[in-house]
Structures are given as structure tokens and as C-alpha cells.
TILOMAR-781162 format. One line per field, with one value per residue (C-alpha): x, y, z. Coordinates in steps of 0.1 Angstrom, whole numbers, plus 5000, padded with zeros to 4 digits. Layout:
BEGIN
c1 = c(X;...)
c2 = c(Y;...)
c3 = c(Z;...)
# end
This chain:
BEGIN
c1 = c(5187;5155;5128;5148;5124;5119;5130;5112;5079;5080;5089;5066;5036;5051;5047;5013;5004;5019;4998;4967;4982;4950;4929;4950;4944;4904;4914;4947;4919;4896;4922;4931;4900;4890;4926;4916;4883;4891;4927;4926;4941;4977;5000;5024;4996;4981;5009;4978;4970;5012;5013;4985;4997;5027;5015;4999;5029;5051;5020;5027;4992;4983;4986;4952;4937;4958;4942;4908;4904;4919;4895;4863;4878;4876;4844;4857;4845;4812;4823;4809;4811;4831;4836;4866;4859;4883;4870;4898;4896;4908;4927;4940;4958;4944;4963;4957;4939;4930;4906;4905;4881;4864;4827;4794;4779;4781;4757;4769;4807;4808;4787;4811;4838;4821;4812;4851;4862;4833;4841;4878;4886;4885;4865;4856;4856;4847;4871;4900;4902;4935;4945;4967;4988;4999;5020;5013;5041;5064;5087;5114;5130;5169;5182;5210;5243;5236;5260;5247;5264;5258;5222;5226;5235;5219;5186;5190;5202;5170;5146;5141;5125;5141;5168;5162;5185;5177;5190;5187;5211;5181;5176;5143;5141;5107;5096;5067;5039;5041;5079;5077;5085;5109;5129;5128;5139;5169;5182;5179;5197;5225;5223;5206;5173;5149;5141;5103;5089;5048;5032;5013;5005;5029;5025;5045;5045;5040;5025;5046;5025;5033;5018;4982;4977;4997;4981;4944;4956;4964;4937;4916;4942;4935;4895;4896;4922;4899;4865;4859;4855;4888;4917;4948;4944;4971;4979;5007;5013;5045;5038;5071;5072)
c2 = c(4941;4931;4915;4882;4877;4910;4912;4879;4886;4925;4907;4880;4905;4929;4900;4891;4930;4927;4896;4918;4949;4951;4958;4978;5008;5008;5012;5037;5061;5059;5070;5092;5107;5110;5131;5153;5161;5163;5189;5200;5189;5203;5177;5205;5217;5182;5158;5132;5133;5135;5101;5084;5093;5083;5051;5051;5054;5032;5006;5022;5033;5053;5087;5098;5074;5092;5128;5115;5108;5138;5155;5136;5145;5182;5186;5186;5153;5132;5109;5090;5099;5078;5075;5061;5037;5018;4980;4961;4926;4894;4870;4833;4829;4861;4883;4921;4933;4971;4970;5003;5010;5038;5030;5044;5021;5008;4986;4967;4969;4955;4930;4921;4927;4907;4878;4874;4872;4849;4828;4823;4819;4858;4881;4914;4931;4974;4999;5007;4972;4970;5001;5011;4979;5001;5036;5058;5059;5057;5028;5023;4987;4983;4954;4931;4946;4984;5007;5011;5039;5060;5050;5059;5097;5103;5092;5109;5143;5141;5136;5100;5091;5056;5036;4996;4967;4935;4898;4888;4924;4945;4979;4994;5033;5047;5083;5106;5096;5125;5132;5098;5109;5137;5113;5089;5112;5126;5093;5083;5117;5100;5064;5050;5035;5011;4984;4989;5018;5026;5047;5018;5016;4996;4973;4978;4942;4914;4876;4849;4824;4794;4758;4755;4789;4811;4798;4803;4842;4844;4832;4859;4882;4878;4872;4910;4929;4910;4929;4963;4984;4975;4999;4984;4958;4960;4928;4923;4891;4871;4844;4817;4793)
c3 = c(5126;5122;5097;5086;5057;5048;5016;5002;5016;5002;4965;4974;4981;4952;4927;4934;4930;4895;4886;4887;4872;4847;4877;4894;4863;4876;4914;4912;4886;4914;4935;4915;4911;4946;4955;4927;4947;4979;4966;4935;4897;4907;4920;4930;4955;4963;4979;4978;4941;4930;4953;4934;4897;4910;4911;4879;4866;4886;4872;4831;4838;4805;4806;4790;4817;4844;4830;4829;4860;4873;4853;4868;4903;4891;4875;4839;4833;4843;4874;4903;4936;4961;4993;5018;5043;5060;5073;5105;5117;5118;5096;5107;5136;5149;5118;5118;5088;5072;5041;5026;4998;4979;4969;4952;4974;5013;5019;4990;4998;5037;5028;5002;5027;5055;5034;5021;5062;5071;5046;5048;5080;5091;5116;5109;5139;5148;5140;5154;5165;5150;5133;5169;5152;5121;5113;5080;5065;5029;5031;5003;5006;4990;4981;4995;4989;4986;5003;5039;5051;5019;5020;5059;5056;5022;5040;5069;5050;5029;5063;5065;5099;5103;5081;5091;5083;5079;5087;5050;5041;5027;5037;5045;5046;5065;5053;5065;5040;5021;5020;5003;4968;4976;4998;4969;4944;4966;4965;4932;4928;4943;4927;4954;4935;4954;4943;4961;4972;4985;5013;5029;5067;5078;5108;5138;5149;5128;5130;5113;5097;5075;5059;5062;5081;5056;5027;5040;5050;5019;4999;5026;5014;4979;4980;4995;4970;4941;4952;4931;4958;4978;4973;4996;5017;5048;5071;5104;5087;5069;5054;5052;5022)
# end
């Protein structure tokens, strides 16, 4: 048993991300373009592109936007040349933060990210300062009340790395990052549909914050996520209401 507040915290974070859906389209388009540029435009042979397209479909991104983003990556349409950068640092109470960016201007991006850290109580660190605290993996969360035995058997058969049962009754499946979609689809085929899923950088250990510290940390996360060049913000913080 682990993570007593897992269900509430992931639902809270998902809700905040859904509120930003309009901005999400442009960020996912960047991700699709970069994935297509690096590995080609065929999702059957490009796992990263398949994940990015699935993410777009998950927020009802229009098909023409997805197709155009792929074409920009493969050179069929003119597009911007983006580079990937990851910044690491600390938030309120020493909580770990990793900030993944896609940018066409490194100078602008690092200045904006550093400013956000400094203004909102964080501290931008050196490369690798918190990266070791996270694991690149797929994550599927099932609601309390899900048949644990059936889910565990199906997950193991599909090739999942781990099955975690939390104190709140939710069940979390951890997968290899590029097997995430195939495992998700295998479980769904058996009637086991996740309430929430993503490929993420999962914190190995969590830092709990509440009260004023929680409010300040959420503000820092929101400011970072709202930066145009920021794709994802990963943290080990658990916000207690």
C-alpha cells in the first residue's frame, strides 16, 4: 500500500491541466513536430510520435492540427526548428522540479525559466541536481473500486513494470514509457479502462506540502507551465488541501 492521497492529487493536477486546454494544443503540436522530425512521420515506426499524437487526441486536438504538425516535422510544411532543453531546480520546501522545454531561442527560455524560479520562491539548479529523483515511465491510474486481482493479472500479462495499490483504493500501473499505449490498449480490451494515464517523469519519493507552502508551490508550478516554451513541469510535491 502506498500514496494515501494519490487519487486526489492526480485528479487535482489533471483538472488544472484541462483548464489550460487551449494552450495545450500549441504545446502538443510542438511535441508532435519534434517527434516527427526525429523519427519520421509514421506512428507505426515512431513510438515517440505515437505517444504525442495520442496525447493530442486525448484533449480532442483537431485532426488537421495533428496532421500539419507532423508535416512540419517531416518537412512537407515549413516550420520552426525547435531544440529540447531540460532545467532542474527546487521549489518551496526543497521540493524537486524538472522543466522540459522546446524552444527556438535558448537565451529567451533560460531567462524566463530562471525568472519564474527566482520570483516565486524557487531556486534553479545545475543539470542533474534532481533528475536522479525521477523515473521515465508510463502511468495508468484506476479508480477506487476497480477489481484489483483482475487488473493485476492483466497488467502483468501485458508487460507492466509494477502495480501499486494506494490507501485511497486507487490502483496505479507503471509501464515502460514506450510500451504505455500497448499496455493501456491491452487493459482496455479486457474492460479495464484507466481514469487517467500519461507518460511522465515519476518521482521516486514525494514531498508533502500544505497551507501557505502548498499555495506558493502551486503558484510556481502554474507560472512555469504557462511559459510558452515549457512543455511539461514534473515535481515530487504532493499538495495537501
